[in-house]
N, C-alpha and C positions, 0 to 999 in steps of 0.2 A: 323411741327406745334405742339404746345403743348396744351394738353387738359386743358382748363381753368375751365369749368363747364359742368357737365353731366346732361342730363335730367333724372329725377328720379321719382319714384312713391312711395306712402306710403307703409310701411311694413304692413303685414297682420293684426297686432294688432293695427294699427293706422288708421283705415278707417274713424274715425271721423275727420281726418285732410285732407280729400280729396281736399277741396277747396283751400288748400295751394299748391297743386300740379297741378291740372287740372281744367278746367272751360269749361262748355258747353254753356255759354252765348254768345250772339253776342257782338262784340267789340264796346263799347261806351265810351265816355270820354267828357271832356270839349271841346265844340266847339268854336273855335276862328274865328273871322272875317278874311276872306281871303284878305281883303283890308288893315287892319291896325293892326291885331293881337289882337284886343280887344275881350272881351267876346261877344258871340252872344246874340241876344235879349232874347232868351229863357233862356240861362244860366245866363244872368245878373240879372234875376229875382230871382235867387236862392242864398242862402247863400253858399258861397264858402266853408265854413267849413263843410257843410252838405254833406255827400257822395251822389253822383249821383247813380241812380239805373240802374243796367244792364238790358237791355230789354230781355235778355235771362235767367234771374234768376241767382241763386247762383250755385256754382259748385256741390252742392249735386245732381244735375241732372245727373252728370256723372255716368256711369255704372261701379261700382267697380268690378263687376265680369269679366269685360273685361281686367283688368290688368293681363298681362301675367307674369310679374316679376317686379323687381325693376327698369328695364330700358326699358320695352316694354309694349305696350298696343294695343288693337284693337279699331278701329273706325268703328262703324256700318254703313251700307250702307245708304247714303243720310243724314248723320249727320256730325256735325262739332265739333272739339275739340280744345280748345285753351290752350296754354302753357304760356299765359300771366299771370302768377301766382307768388306768393312769392318765391317758391323754384325753378321755372323753367324759369322765365323771366331772361334776362341777364342785370344786373345793369350797363349799359354802362358808365354812368357818373362817377362811382367810379373807373372804370378801366382807363378812360381817365385822371382823376385828379391825381391818385396816382401811375400810372405805365407809362412806355414809349411806350405802345402799341398805334398805330395809327389806327388799324383796327382789326376786328375779322372775323372769318369764322364760319358760321353755317354749320355743317356737319350732314346730316340726312340719315339714311338707312331705307327704307320702302319696303313693299311687298304689291302689290295690286294697284288698280286704284284710283286716287284722285288728289288733288291739295294741294301744300304747299304754304302758304301765309305768308310773313314776314311783321311785323309791327314794328314801333318805336313810342316813345312818346317824348315830350319835357318836360321841367321843370314844365310847368303849367298843364300837364296832357292831352294835346291835342294829339290824336292818329293819326298816319299817316301810310298809306299803303306804303311799300317800294318796294316789288317785289313779284312775284309768279311764280311757275313752276308746270307743269303737270307731274305726275309720274304714271308709270304703270309697272307691273311685279316687279322683284327685282331691286330696284333702289338706287343709291347713289346720293344724291343731295347736292350741296354746294352753299352757298351765301357768297360772300366777302363783308363785311359791314364796312363802315368808322365810326370811333369814333369822328370825327371832330365836329359834331353838338351838342355834349353832355356836353357843358361847365358848365351848372348849374344844369343839371338833365336829366332824361330820361332813358328809358329801350328799349331793343330789345326783341322781342319774335316771335314765329311763331304759326300758326294754321294749322290744317289738316282738309280738307273737303273730305270725302269719296264719291265716285261715286255710281254707281248702285250695286257695290259689296263692301265687307268690305276692309278696308285699315289697314295694320298692321304697326305700328311704331316699328321697331326692335331696334333702338337706335338713340340717337341724342346728340350732344355735341357742345359746343362753344369752338373754338380753337383760339390760338394766336401765333405769331411768338415766337419760343423758344429762350430764352435769354441765353441758354447754362449753366445755373446754376444747379448744382446738388440739388435735393430736400433736404430741411433742415430736421434735425432730431429733434424729439419732446420728451420732458418729459411731459407726461400727468399726472397732479396731481389733486387729489380729496382730499379736506379737509373734514373730516367727524366726526360727533359726534352722535353715536347711530342711524345711518340711514343705517343699514346693508343691508336691502332688496334693497334699491335704489342702493347702491354700487354694490351689486352682479348683479343686472339687467344690469347696465351699463358695467360691466366687461363682461357679457355674450354678450352684443351687440358688444363690441370690438372684441371678439373672433369670432363672426359670420360675421365679415367684415374684412377679411384678407388684403384687399387693404388699409384699414386704419391702421391696426396693423403693417404693414411693415414699416410705417413711424415713428413708436414710438420707441425711444431709450429705454424708460422705462415707465411703468405704476406704478405710485407711489400713494399709499394711506397713507395720514397722519391721523392716527386714534387718536383722542383726547377724545374718549368717554369712558364710564365705561363698556359698552358692546362691546367687541372687535369683529371686523369683522372676524378675523382668527378663532374665536371660533364657528362660524356658521356651522351647519351641512353640508351645500353645499359648503363650502369654498374650500376645497381641490379639489373637482371636477371642480369647476369653474377656480381655479388657474391653473390647469393642461392644460387648453385650451389656455393659453396666452404665450406660447412659452418661458417660463422662464423669461418673462419681468416684472413680477409683484413683487413689493417690498412694504412692509408695514413698516412704522415707527410709533411706539406707543410712543406718547409723552404726557406730561401734557397738560391740556386744556389751550392753549395760544390764543384761539379765532381764528377768520378767518384770522386776520393779521398774527398770529403766524403760522397757518397752511399753508397759501399761501406763506408766506416768506420762509418757509421750502421747498416748491416746487420750488421756484425760486433758492434758494441756491443749491439744489441738481441738478437742471438742469445745472447750471454753473459748478458744480463739476464734473459731468459725461460727460461734453463736448457736451451737446445738443446745437442745434442752437436756440431752442425755449422752453419756458415753457408754457404749455397750462393749465390754471387754470380752474377747474370746481367745482361748488357747489355740495354738496352730494345729495340734494333733487331735482335732475333734471332727465329728460329723453332726451337723446341726439339723434338728427338726425345725424347718423354716417357720412353721406356725407359732413356734415358741417366741419368736421375736415380737410378733404382733401381740401375743398374750402378755408378755412382760411390759410392753409399752402401754397397752390398754389398762392393765392393773395399776401401773405407776401413775398414769394420768388420773386415775380414779381415787388414788389414796388421799386421805385427809390432809396430809402434809408431805413434803418431799421425802421419798422412801427409796432405799436401795433395794432393787428387786432382782433376785438371782434365780437361775435355773438349776435343776438337779443334773447329776452326772450318772449316765449309764455306762456300762463296760462296753467298749467298742468291739471287743472280741467275744463277748457273750451278751448279746444285745438286750436280753430281757432282765439283766441283773442291774439293780439300782445300787450305786455305791453307798450313799447315805441319804436320809430324808431330812437332814439338817444337823448342824453342829453348834455347840457352844464352847466356851473356854472354861476349863476347870482352873479357877484362878489360884488355888492353893498349890497345885502341881504346875500350873501354867502350861497346860496341854489341851489340845482339842479333845472334846468329849461329846458323848451323845446326850441329848437333853432328857431322855426318859430311859429308865431301866429296861423297859420292855421293847425298846427299839433295837433293831439289829442292823449290822452292816452287810452289804452284799445280798440284798433280798432279791430272789428270783421270782418274777411274776409268772413265769411259765409253770412253776411248781405250786404257787399259792397266789391266787389273784387278789385284787384289791378288796373285793367284797368279803373274802374269807380270811383276811389278815387284820385282826383287831387293831394292832398298834398303828396302822396306817391311817386310821380314822381320827386319831387324836391330833389336834393342831400342834405343830412343832414350831416354836418360836426360837429364833437363832441369834447368835452374836455376830455372825459374818457369813458370807457366802464365798465359795471358791471362785477364783477368777478364770475358771474354765468358761463361765457365762455369767456376767454380772452387769446389770443396767444401773448406772450411777447418775443421779441428777447433777447437772453442772452447777446448780445452786449449792449443793453439798460440797463440790470440789472447790468452788470459789471461797467458801467459808472455812473449810478445814484443811485445804491443800491437797496435794497429790500423794502418791505412795511415799513411804520412807525410802531413802536410797540404800536398800539393803541387798540388791541384786536378785536373789531368789529366796523363797521360804519365809513364811510369816508376814509377808507384805500384805496379803489379803486379810489375814486375821487382824493385824494391827490396825489396818484402815477401818475395818468394821467396828473395832472397839473405840477408835477415835471418833468415828461418826456417832456411835451410840452415846458417847460422853457429851457430844455436842447437841444431842437431842434428836438425832436421825436414826431410825431403825432400819434393820435389814430383814427382808422376807425371802425365804427360799420357797418359791411358788410351785406347787404341784401342777403338773400339766405343761411345764416348760422345761426343756432339757436338751442336752447334747449327749452324744456318745463319745467317750474320751478314752484314750489309751489308759488302761488301769494300772494299778501299782503292783499287780500280781508278779510281774517280771521285773520289778525294781526293788532296790534296797538302798534308799538314799540316806540312811543313817550310817552307812559305811562308804568310804571313799571320799572324793573331793567335796561332795555336798555336805558332809558332816560338819565342815567349818561353818557353812551358812546356817545350818540347822541350829547349832548351839549358840552361835553369836547372836542371831536374830531373835531367837527365843528369849535370851537374857535381855536384849535391848527392849523387846516388847514388854517384858515383865517389869523392867525398870520404869517404863512409862505408865503402865496400866495396873500393875499388881496392887491390890488393896492391903497386902501384908507387909509388915514393917521391913522384912529382909527377904521378900520374895517367896515366902512360904517354903515349900519343899523343893523348889527348883534347883538350888545349888547342891543340895544333898544328892538329888537324883543325878545331877550332872557328874558329880564325883564318882558315884556308883558306876555310871556309864564309862568313865575313864578307866576304872579298874577292869571292867568287863572287856573293853577293847584291848587293854594291855595284856591281860592273861590269855586273850584269844589270838595274840600275835599280830594284831591289826595296828602296826606302828605308824603306818602312813595316815590312817584315820585319826589316830591320837595326835600326830603332829599338827594336823589341821585344826583339831579341837583346841590345842594349846595356843595356836595362832589366834584363834577366835577369842579366847579369854584375854589375851594381850590386847587385841583390838578393842574389846569392850572397855578395858581400863584406859585406853588411849583417848576415849571420849568420842562424842558425836560429830565433831566438826570435820573429821577426816573421811566420813562415809561417802561423800560425793566423789572424792579423789580415788577411793578404793574401788569404785564400781567397775572400772575397766582394768584395774591392776591385779586384784587378788586372784581371780581364777587362773590366769596364766602362771602366776607365781606358785600356786598350789599344784597345778599340773606339772610344773617343772620338777617338783619334789619326787615325782614317781620314779625318777632315775635312781633315787637313794634307797628305795624300799621294794623288796621283792614281792611283798603282798599287794603292791599296786601295779605290778608289771604282768600283763595278761598275754597269753598265747592261745590261739584258737585250737591248736592241735595238742592234745594231752601227751602225745608221743614226743613232743619237744622237751619234755622233762624226763629225768631219770625214773626208772620203774619204782613204784612204792614197795618198801620192804619193812616188815614189822619184826624187829629183832627179838622183842619180848612181848608175848601175847598178853591180853588183858587178864587181870587177876581172876583166877578161878573160872576163866572162860566167859565172864560176864562183860556186858557192854558198859558204857558210861551212863550214869543217871544224874539228873539234876538234884542238888541238895534241897532238903526241905526247908521251910521257913525257920524252923527251930534250929537246924544245924548250919544255916547259911553263914553266920558270922565266924564260927570256928573253922568251917570248911574254907571260907575265903582267906582267912589268916594263914591257914596251913598251905593253901595253894600258892598264894603270893610268896610266902617264905620259901617254898620249894623251888619256885621259878627263879627266885633271886639267888639262891645258894647252890642249886644243883646244876652242874655243868651240862652242856648239850653233848650227847654222845657223838663221837666222830662219824659213825655210820649214818646218823641222821643229818649230818651236814652234807653228806654226799647223796643220800636218797631220802625222799619223804617216807613217812610211815604209812600213809594212807591217802586215798583220794576221797575227799568229803564232798558230797552233793550240797548244793546251796541250802536246801531245806534242813540239812543236818548241821549247818554252820551255826552252832549255839555256843555261847561263851563257856558253859559248864563242860561241854564236850571238848571244845578246842583247847581248853586249858590243860588237858591231859596229854597233849601231844608236844613233841619237840619240833616236829616238822610235818607238814601236810600240804597236799595239793587241794585247792578249794575252787569249786566252780562259781562263776558269778551268777547273779539273779536271772539274767537273760538266758543262761545256758549256752552262751556263745563262746566262752573262753575260760581259762583256768589260770590261777596264780599260785605261787609257792609261798606259804606261810612258814617262817623259820623263827624259832624262839631265840631271843637275844636278851640275856639277863641284864646287860648294861642298858639296853633300850628301856626295859621295864623300869629299872632303878631310876634313871635320869628323868624319864617322862612322868613317872608317878610322883616323884618329888616336885617337879615343876608344876604339874597340874594341881597338886595339893596346895602349893604355895599361892598360885594364882587364884584358885577358888577361895582360899582363906582371905586373900587380899580383897577380892570383890565383895565377900561377905562383910568384911570390916568397913569397906568404903561405900557400902550400899547406899546409905543416906545421901552422901555427896554425889555419887553417880546418878542416883534417881533424880536429884535436883537438876543436874547437868542435862540429862537426856530429856526430862520433862520440859525444861525451858527451851531446849534446842529443837524439839520435835516440830513445832510450828514453823520455825525458820528453815530447817533443812528440807521440809516437805513442801515449802511454799512454791508457788508458780514462778516467782522471781529467781529463786535459787536453782530450781530445775532448769529454767531457761538458759542459765549460764552453762550448765552441763550439756544441754542439747546443742547449744551453739558450738561448743568445743568438740563434740563427737559426731555431729551430723556430716555424712559423707556426700549425699546427693538426694535430690527429690525428683519424682516423676509423676505426672498426672496423665491419666488416660480416660 
């Protein structure tokens, strides 16, 4: 038998993540009628989207002082401990769908007196007791469990109930029939830009987990920053612990797509079976690497296997359980209506959250943690040369078109800096968002002229302009021009566009930030809101006339002199909404991080010229869509090829270092 997944406990420094590993609550879930499988009367009164509450409370009740190590724990006399948790339940439906396994074995070693109880769930989150065995003394207990019932979803897990004395779990693991395949070799690649401490900590974590390190052909850091990792005081000490597997490539800033493409390229060149892509601002659960590799090795055919993302600053919160692309809007979307973003396991555990039990099939996985077979890379190429944004989405869609699927595997994850304190639709990143979204749509959209994409893009142009975000709109107009210029310029733009966009900040006050709000004139409101009321968003019914009236007013109404000298208000970032900002002539606006403030100033000429230009460019793309689609579709294979990327790497590589 082959070990598929080991039961683990949090590291000493991660005790705020306990609810992802163990749970002391009683098993509860959606109760279905035993007659027809419908919701019971009590559950039918609930909103299925709302998480059920565990009668035993959250996992914070577990005694962290009882953890003996990463694989062992003590269960106190008369108490019960559940492993129906994110990291320790077994995602049976994923193994049934993507591998040839028909059954699994739960192998447990204990010492002491108690009971082992095995549970399973179905795709709707209804929990079912499977089996139980009494244990005493030093015992090895096994359960052979079928994967047959898990067609649409469901998990296996077990619980330990101690008797009158303590019960020690020495180890536990889920096993499956060995397919005889030698474990694959991984090139683990991190693309970084001035995140030295994050990188060093992840290197320390790899060194502290030799069972992970032995599967790594190479640990590759693609350093694109101005502050080099190899110049850090602790670098040599950390590098010495990695058994000579660490290599650093210093290259110009080619963005995420340039860094991750380099990782893919080097994995192919050094003969690895997989490229494992990691963001630089993450904390890795080391066991996740072994789980991704084990699952990928067991898949029926080469499969991209990704890990989930938890919030680094609120570590029990899961960003998303998997994403697909809404091809009509060409936007990332959730696969199921009952799925939710930002699920907190501290408030609702796995067993009491029905939607977590449905298998989620995805179109792509974020490159915060993604294991890609080099066979896939050799066949479909590397990332598109698009710097940042949409590179991971487009690669997943391209792989799927070639017959290779992506799986976002539960139980494998990183903690990543979340997007709570980011707003990358405003500022310099807006250029990459809209350009790369349109490019990906030109290559992959099934709709004749991209569905709703260009209409939504024009709506966004109007919103930015009436919100006085002229720098953002300048970038979006550049993006539309670059789309029309065609795909053959994309490699050349990798190192050029970001400096050019950032240079534009000198021209726009909405892009010029100061940390001290006192650096600006004091806000003054010469004319209070009408009837003392605040601003409200227009309804769907009144949106069109409201927008026409607002745009007209901003075009013809001159800016009052006093508002050229003093802003009218200081707007918090969460209040920076287009329908509110459109009512001001001048305002101070905080950034998403809360670290600085910029001055938004209404300029009718900017609105006029940029609205005309964006409308013309959007209309031109719509007109030329069939031609552009053919150009980009035909060029995608060439510009993402190993050969084309090698030319770019040779041009922009600064140095290499092996330790």
